[in-house]
C-alpha positions in Angstrom: 0.1 -0.3 -0.2 1.6 3.5 -1.1 0.8 6.2 0.7 2.0 10.2 0.1 3.6 12.2 3.9 1.7 14.9 3.8 4.5 16.9 3.0 4.9 15.3 0.4 8.7 14.9 0.4 8.9 11.0 -1.0 6.5 8.3 -1.2 6.5 5.7 1.9 5.5 2.3 1.9 3.8 1.3 5.2 5.1 -1.9 6.4 3.1 -3.5 9.0 4.9 -4.2 12.3 3.5 -7.8 12.7 5.1 -11.2 12.9 6.7 -12.4 9.7 3.4 -14.5 8.8 0.2 -13.6 8.8 -26.3 -10.6 34.1 -26.8 -11.9 36.9 -27.3 -10.7 40.5 -27.3 -12.0 43.8 -30.4 -12.1 45.7 -31.0 -13.0 49.5 -32.2 -17.3 50.2 -32.4 -17.4 53.9 -29.9 -15.6 55.6 -26.8 -15.2 53.3 -26.0 -14.3 49.9 -26.8 -16.9 47.2 -27.0 -16.9 43.5 -30.6 -16.4 41.5 -31.6 -18.9 38.8 -29.5 -21.5 36.9 -26.1 -20.4 39.3 -28.1 -21.3 42.4 -27.5 -25.4 41.7 -23.9 -24.5 41.1 -22.1 -26.8 43.9 -20.4 -25.1 46.7 -17.2 -27.0 47.1 -13.4 -25.7 48.6 -11.9 -24.3 46.3 -8.3 -23.8 45.9 -6.1 -22.2 43.4 -5.3 -25.3 41.7 -8.1 -26.3 40.9 -8.8 -23.2 38.8 -5.8 -22.9 37.1 -4.8 -24.8 33.9 -2.3 -26.8 34.3 1.5 -26.0 32.4 2.9 -27.7 29.2 5.9 -30.1 30.7 9.5 -28.4 29.8 9.5 -30.9 27.2 6.7 -30.2 25.3 8.0 -25.9 25.4 11.6 -26.5 23.8 10.1 -28.8 21.1 7.3 -25.9 20.7 10.2 -23.5 20.8 12.4 -25.5 17.9 9.0 -25.9 15.8 8.6 -21.8 16.2 12.1 -20.8 15.3 12.4 -23.3 12.1 8.8 -22.1 11.1 10.0 -18.2 11.4 13.5 -18.9 9.4 11.0 -20.0 6.7 8.8 -17.4 6.8 11.2 -14.9 6.5 12.7 -15.9 2.7 11.7 -13.4 0.3 9.7 -16.0 -1.7 8.0 -16.9 0.8 5.9 -13.1 1.1 7.1 -11.6 -1.8 3.7 -12.9 -3.7 1.6 -10.6 -0.7 0.1 -13.1 0.5 2.0 -13.1 4.0 2.1 -9.3 5.5 6.1 -8.3 5.2 8.3 -9.0 8.6 8.1 -7.3 11.8 10.5 -4.3 12.7 14.4 -5.0 14.1 17.3 -2.5 15.1 19.5 -1.0 12.4 22.8 1.3 13.7 22.7 -0.2 16.7 25.5 -2.3 18.6 25.5 -6.0 20.4 23.9 -5.4 23.8 24.4 -7.7 26.7 21.1 -9.6 29.0 22.3 -7.9 32.0 22.4 -4.3 30.8 18.7 -4.9 29.5 17.7 -7.8 31.8 14.2 -6.9 31.2 14.0 -8.1 27.6 11.8 -11.2 26.0 11.4 -13.4 22.9 8.0 -14.3 22.4 8.1 -17.1 19.4 4.8 -18.2 18.1 4.3 -22.2 16.6 0.9 -23.2 15.2 1.0 -26.4 13.2 -2.5 -26.7 11.2 -2.5 -30.6 11.7 -1.5 -31.4 7.9 0.4 -32.8 5.7 1.6 -29.6 4.1 4.2 -27.5 6.5 3.6 -24.7 4.4 0.1 -23.7 6.0 2.3 -23.7 9.4 2.3 -20.5 11.7 5.4 -19.4 13.4 6.6 -15.8 13.8 8.6 -13.7 16.4 8.4 -10.5 18.5 10.0 -8.8 21.4 8.2 -8.4 24.6 9.3 -6.3 28.0 9.1 -8.4 31.3 6.9 -5.5 33.4 6.2 -8.0 36.3 7.6 -11.6 37.4 4.7 -13.7 35.0 4.0 -10.1 32.7 5.1 -9.3 29.5 4.0 -6.3 27.7 4.5 -6.4 23.8 2.6 -4.8 20.8 -1.2 -6.2 20.2 -0.3 -7.0 16.9 1.5 -9.4 18.2 -1.0 -11.3 20.4 -4.8 -10.7 19.0 -5.9 -13.3 17.2 -3.6 -15.7 18.3 -3.9 -18.8 20.7 -1.0 -17.8 23.3 -2.0 -20.6 25.2 -1.6 -23.2 23.5 1.0 -22.1 20.6 3.2 -19.9 22.1 5.6 -19.2 24.6 8.6 -16.5 26.1 11.9 -17.0 26.5 13.9 -14.7 29.1 17.6 -14.4 30.5 19.2 -14.8 27.2 20.7 -12.3 24.3 20.7 -14.9 21.7 18.2 -16.3 20.2 20.2 -19.7 19.6 19.2 -22.5 22.2 21.5 -23.2 25.3 22.3 -20.2 26.7 20.4 -20.1 30.1 17.6 -19.0 29.0 14.2 -19.4 31.1 11.4 -20.9 28.1 7.8 -20.6 29.9 4.4 -20.0 28.3 1.4 -17.6 28.7 -1.5 -18.8 29.6 -3.7 -15.6 29.6 -3.4 -12.9 27.2 -5.0 -9.7 26.6 -4.9 -6.9 24.1 -6.3 -3.3 24.1 -9.7 -3.6 23.2 -9.3 -0.3 20.9 -6.1 -1.9 18.8 -7.2 -1.3 15.2 -5.2 -2.0 12.1 -5.0 1.4 9.8 -3.2 -0.4 6.7 -0.4 -1.5 8.4 -0.1 1.8 10.3 -1.1 0.1 14.0 -3.5 2.1 16.5 -3.9 1.3 20.4 -1.0 -1.6 19.7 -0.4 -2.7 23.2 -0.8 -6.3 25.1 0.2 -8.2 28.0 0.7 -11.7 28.6 0.3 -13.7 31.8 2.8 -16.5 32.0 2.4 -19.9 34.0 5.7 -18.8 36.1 7.3 -16.1 37.6 10.6 -15.8 35.6 13.9 -14.2 37.3 14.4 -11.4 35.3 14.2 -7.9 36.5 11.2 -6.2 35.9 11.1 -2.6 33.7 8.9 0.0 35.3 6.6 1.4 33.1 6.3 5.3 32.5 3.2 7.0 34.4 0.8 8.8 32.5 2.2 11.9 34.2 6.3 11.2 33.2 5.3 13.7 29.7 9.6 15.1 30.2 10.0 11.5 28.7 8.4 12.6 25.5 10.2 15.8 24.7 11.8 16.4 21.6 15.3 15.4 21.5 15.1 13.4 24.2 17.8 10.2 24.1 15.6 6.9 24.3 17.1 3.6 23.6 15.6 0.6 21.6 16.5 -3.0 21.3 15.5 -5.8 19.6 16.5 -9.1 17.6 15.0 -7.8 14.2 16.8 -7.0 11.0 19.8 -5.1 11.0 19.8 -3.4 7.4 17.2 -2.8 4.7 18.6 -4.5 1.6 18.2 -8.4 3.1 16.2 -9.9 5.6 19.0 -11.2 7.5 18.3 -11.2 11.2 20.4 -10.6 14.6 20.7 -13.7 16.5 22.3 -11.7 19.4 20.5 -8.4 21.4 20.9 -5.4 19.9 20.0 -1.8 21.0 20.5 1.6 19.8 20.3 5.4 21.1 17.4 7.5 19.4 15.9 10.3 20.0 12.4 11.4 20.4 10.7 13.1 17.8 8.0 15.8 18.5 4.3 14.7 17.4 4.2 17.6 14.9 7.0 16.1 13.0 6.0 12.8 12.9 2.8 13.7 12.0 3.9 15.7 8.8 5.4 12.3 7.7 2.9 10.3 8.3 -0.1 12.2 8.5 -3.4 10.6 9.5 -1.4 7.3 10.0 0.2 9.1 13.1 -2.6 9.4 16.2 -1.1 11.8 18.5 -1.5 10.8 21.7 -1.3 6.8 21.1 1.8 7.1 19.4 5.1 8.7 19.7 8.4 8.7 17.4 12.1 8.4 17.6 15.3 7.4 15.6 17.8 9.2 13.1 16.6 8.8 9.3 18.0 8.8 5.9 18.4 7.5 2.6 20.7 4.7 3.5 21.2 2.2 6.0 24.3 4.2 7.2 22.3 6.8 8.3 19.4 5.4 10.0 19.1 4.6 13.4 15.8 2.8 14.3 13.5 -0.9 14.7 12.6 -2.6 11.8 11.6 -6.2 11.2 11.7 -8.5 14.0 11.4 -5.5 17.0 7.7 -5.8 17.1 6.7 -5.9 21.0 10.2 -4.4 22.1 10.8 -1.3 24.1 11.8 2.0 24.0 13.4 3.2 27.2 14.0 6.8 28.2 15.1 7.2 31.8 15.4 3.9 32.9 11.0 3.1 32.2 9.2 1.4 28.9 7.9 4.6 27.4 7.0 3.0 23.8 6.6 -0.5 22.3 7.7 -0.9 18.7 4.7 -0.7 16.7 5.2 0.1 13.1 7.1 2.2 10.2 7.8 2.2 6.6 8.7 -1.2 4.5 12.4 -1.7 4.6 12.7 0.7 7.8 14.6 3.3 5.6 14.1 6.4 4.1 13.9 10.4 4.7 11.7 11.2 8.0 11.1 7.4 8.0 10.8 7.4 11.7 9.9 4.6 13.8 6.8 4.4 15.4 6.0 3.2 18.8 3.2 2.8 21.2 3.5 5.4 23.8 3.3 3.9 26.9 2.3 6.5 29.4 -1.0 6.7 27.5 -2.0 3.1 28.5 -0.2 2.6 32.0 -3.0 2.6 33.6 -4.7 0.0 31.3 -1.2 -2.0 31.4 -0.8 -1.9 35.5 -4.2 -3.1 35.4 -3.5 -6.5 33.9 0.2 -6.5 35.8 -1.7 -6.4 39.5 -4.9 -8.4 38.2 -4.1 -11.6 40.3 -7.5 -12.9 41.5 -9.0 -16.5 42.7 -9.4 -17.5 39.2 -7.4 -15.5 37.0 -10.0 -14.2 34.6 -8.9 -10.6 34.9 -11.9 -9.6 37.5 -11.5 -8.9 40.9 -13.4 -10.9 43.4 -14.9 -11.1 47.1 -14.5 -12.7 50.1 -17.1 -12.8 53.1 -17.3 -14.4 55.8 -20.3 -15.8 57.5 -20.8 -17.6 60.8 -16.8 -18.7 60.2 -17.2 -20.0 56.8 -15.6 -17.4 53.8 -17.2 -17.6 51.3 -15.9 -16.6 47.9 -18.1 -14.4 45.6 -16.5 -14.9 41.8 -16.9 -11.5 39.5 -18.9 -12.4 35.8 -18.5 -8.7 35.1 -21.9 -7.8 36.5 -22.6 -10.2 38.9 -21.1 -12.6 41.1 -21.5 -16.5 41.8 -20.8 -18.1 45.2 -18.8 -20.9 46.5 -17.0 -21.8 49.9 -13.8 -20.7 50.7 -13.0 -22.5 53.8 -14.0 -22.9 57.0 -12.8 -21.9 61.0 -12.5 -17.8 59.8 -13.8 -16.7 63.2 -10.7 -15.8 64.4 -9.8 -13.4 61.7 -11.0 -9.4 62.0 -9.3 -7.7 58.8 -8.8 -9.7 55.7 -7.4 -8.4 52.4 -6.4 -10.0 48.9 -3.4 -8.7 47.6 0.1 -10.6 45.7 2.9 -9.7 47.6 5.2 -11.9 46.4 4.2 -11.6 42.7 3.6 -14.8 41.7 0.5 -14.4 40.3 -1.3 -16.3 42.9 -3.5 -14.3 45.0 -2.5 -14.1 48.4 -4.1 -12.9 51.8 -3.3 -10.3 54.3 -4.7 -11.4 57.6 -5.0 -9.9 60.9 -6.0 -12.2 63.2 -7.8 -11.7 66.6 -4.5 -12.2 68.8 -3.2 -9.2 67.4 -1.1 -10.2 64.5 -0.4 -10.3 61.3 -0.4 -13.0 59.0 0.4 -13.7 54.9 -1.4 -16.5 53.5 0.0 -17.2 50.3 -0.6 -20.1 48.0 2.6 -22.4 47.0 1.7 -24.4 43.8 4.9 -26.5 44.6 3.2 -28.6 47.5 -0.5 -27.2 46.2 -1.3 -25.6 49.1 -1.4 -22.4 51.0 1.2 -21.1 53.8 1.2 -19.0 56.3 4.0 -16.5 57.9 3.5 -14.5 60.6 4.7 -10.6 59.6 4.4 -8.9 62.5 2.9 -8.6 66.7 0.9 -6.0 68.3 -1.4 -5.1 65.3 -4.5 -5.5 67.6 -4.5 -1.5 67.9 -4.2 -0.6 64.5 -7.6 1.4 63.0 -6.9 1.0 59.5 -4.6 -1.8 57.4 -4.6 -1.4 53.9 -2.5 -3.3 50.5 -3.4 -0.6 47.9 -0.7 -2.1 45.6 2.8 -0.4 44.6 2.9 3.1 46.3 6.5 3.6 45.8 6.9 2.7 42.0 9.1 0.3 42.4 6.6 -2.4 41.0 6.2 -4.1 44.5 3.4 -4.0 46.3 3.1 -2.2 50.0 1.1 -1.9 53.0 -0.3 1.0 54.8 -1.8 1.0 58.7 -3.1 3.7 60.5 -1.5 3.4 64.7 -3.6 4.5 67.4 -2.7 7.9 68.0 -3.6 8.4 64.3 -0.2 7.7 62.4 -0.3 6.7 59.0 2.7 4.3 58.2 4.2 2.9 54.7 5.2 -0.4 54.8 7.3 -0.8 51.4 7.5 -4.2 49.9 10.2 -6.4 48.7 8.3 -8.6 46.7 8.6 -11.4 48.4 6.2 -10.9 51.6 8.9 -9.2 53.6 8.9 -4.9 54.1 11.8 -2.5 54.1 11.9 0.0 57.0 8.8 1.7 57.8 8.3 5.5 56.9 5.6 7.8 59.1 3.7 9.4 55.6 1.3 11.7 58.1 -1.1 11.8 60.5 -4.8 12.3 60.8 -5.5 9.1 60.1 -8.3 8.7 63.1 -10.5 11.3 61.0 -11.4 8.7 58.3 -13.8 5.7 60.0 -13.0 3.9 56.5 -9.7 4.1 54.6 -9.8 1.4 51.7 -7.9 0.7 48.2 -6.8 -1.4 45.7 -5.7 -0.5 42.4 -5.5 2.8 40.4 -8.8 5.0 40.4 -7.8 7.9 38.5 -6.5 6.3 35.3 -3.0 7.3 36.3 -1.1 4.0 36.3 -0.5 4.7 40.7 -2.3 3.2 43.4 -4.8 4.9 45.0 -6.7 5.3 48.3 -9.9 6.5 49.4 -11.7 7.4 52.6 -14.4 8.6 54.3 -14.2 11.0 56.6 -16.1 14.4 58.5 -19.7 14.6 57.8 -19.6 10.9 55.8 -17.5 12.4 52.8 -15.4 10.3 50.5 -12.1 11.5 49.6 -9.9 9.9 47.0 -6.2 10.0 47.9 -4.4 10.0 44.5 -1.5 8.2 44.5 1.9 9.7 43.4 4.3 6.9 43.1 7.2 8.5 45.4 7.8 6.6 48.5 8.5 10.1 50.6 5.2 11.4 50.0 3.1 8.2 48.0 -0.2 10.8 47.9 -1.3 14.2 46.3 -3.7 16.2 47.7 -7.1 14.7 48.4 -10.3 15.2 46.2 -13.7 15.2 47.4 -15.5 12.5 45.4 -19.0 12.2 46.9 -21.1 11.8 50.1 -21.5 8.4 51.4 -23.5 8.6 54.3 -25.6 4.9 54.4 -22.4 2.5 53.9 -21.8 0.4 56.4 -19.1 -1.2 54.8 -16.6 0.2 52.1 -15.0 -2.8 50.1 -12.2 -2.4 47.4 -10.8 -6.0 46.1 -9.8 -3.6 42.4 -11.0 -4.2 39.0 -14.3 -5.9 39.8 -15.8 -5.7 36.0 -12.6 -6.8 34.4 -12.2 -3.3 32.3 -8.8 -2.2 33.4 -10.3 0.1 36.0 -10.6 0.1 40.1 -14.3 -0.3 41.6 -15.8 -0.4 44.8 -18.6 -2.6 46.5 -20.7 -0.7 49.1 -22.7 -2.2 51.8 -25.4 0.2 52.8 -27.7 -0.2 56.0 -30.2 -2.4 54.3 -28.0 -4.7 53.7 -28.1 -4.4 50.0 -24.5 -4.7 48.1 -23.8 -2.1 45.1 -21.0 -1.7 42.8 -19.6 1.8 41.8 -18.0 0.7 38.6 -14.8 2.5 38.3 -14.7 5.1 35.1 -11.2 6.0 34.6 -12.1 9.0 34.8 -9.7 12.2 37.0 -10.9 14.0 40.0 -14.7 13.6 41.7 -15.8 11.5 38.3 -14.0 8.0 39.5 -17.5 6.7 39.7 -20.5 5.9 37.6 -24.0 4.9 38.4 -24.1 2.5 40.9 -25.4 -0.9 40.0 -27.1 -3.9 42.7 -25.3 -6.8 43.1 -27.4 -8.3 45.8 -29.5 -8.2 49.1 -28.5 -10.0 52.6 -25.3 -8.3 53.1 -25.2 -7.6 56.1 -25.2 -11.0 57.5 -21.7 -11.1 56.4 -19.1 -9.3 59.1 -16.3 -9.8 57.1 -15.3 -8.7 53.4 -12.0 -8.6 51.6 
């Protein structure tokens, strides 16, 4: 497809930065919340994490899939395989770069895909390669065009811990069991828009995650700012050879105006960012090329862009490399990176206790289904859902009636729950919260208010332990309900909400700064009828943190997050069910 830039200086052929291939509510029955209709007949058996999660492929299966993907990818890169136009052109790679060690970019990931169509004819087999970025121990950020429409659980795998595309170099091989592409992703004749995705791996990888740029990191995108692009793609416009060793190149950020002048309507301001040095030859060009799709643009030590698209063969005057602008999508990406729940379906669930039995209410997005989580929960007065060790298994933070704080987590190696005492003497704490990452280091943190009203931050280390606490303010006793789990104002940072004097509910927006983790409070609304305020995260699965409120009549209402800043963080409430006053503990 030929297009002419708005400036008319040259004719461009866009290359697709793609792989080298082509309402049920709850009602009161008796004295508890139970499901109506067909859901009421569902058994209330004991649920464990192991019963919900699919089985991971064996190491041998993954190695076999990797070998097949590499073989298929090599065939697809031959010019004769795509010259007839039946196959999309290969995805981008680094031109003008140098070889880079994995120690310099430990978060780099290789995404391999192989789909054997099951016929004797190998020409219909599908194989390709993309780049990716470790943003959490089980989360890989990449391009939506590498993910959308493909079955990664059954045909894909992820390689980390190596700078080489050859096997046997100490790499870690795992596979995704869940995938998410931006719901508004579209391909505009090769120029991909909203081109961002997240893969969730079966197993946590040891690679160090790369921090994700926040919506306030505007300085990262100032024209002229230097960033680095990484990948294993093509290194020349004149041949299709791809790099077998990781390469990186330093690239300057290009202004939106300059990029729009080059690409016209194909460039979407706010969704995309351009970077690189351009010219008529390889020697004059520094940027991404085929094979780099899904890889990172790193600026200021943060993931600022995802390699998305450019022109065919990657070289041309003003033919800049185009990246998805990560700061625009931070909230959506973080919602997927912190979306651990009891059944791994991108929706936060609700735990509620009645007469010592802890019930599990699984979100359907618009309602809930019920099962028994466990019995013998009488001696607990605080219950919070979190993932302190970032292993993609839901954890519980618990205060017992002995005043001690406990961490309960699921250990897949023994397929059972484990318990560790974290602290003693917390019986006088008036508030305990697990809102997520408040310090910007990728690890979930804990907050508490002591009996004198002092507010304390306990920075998580990502392994269930905490660094030395710091006092972040007083006045905690001015609020009778302080809650938080996730991002309420869509800036990619964890927030909290609190009800204070005259039943006014306030949003305390997170800053990502450990020394001052919250900004100026915002009055959201007045909740004089609320008797319980529950924040478990993204209940609806749309990427925004939600709130569940129990009112004086016992009804449970969902206040869906809107992703809007300021006082408009919640939409119109929806009734989830009645009989909530029969439960005395929510988490």
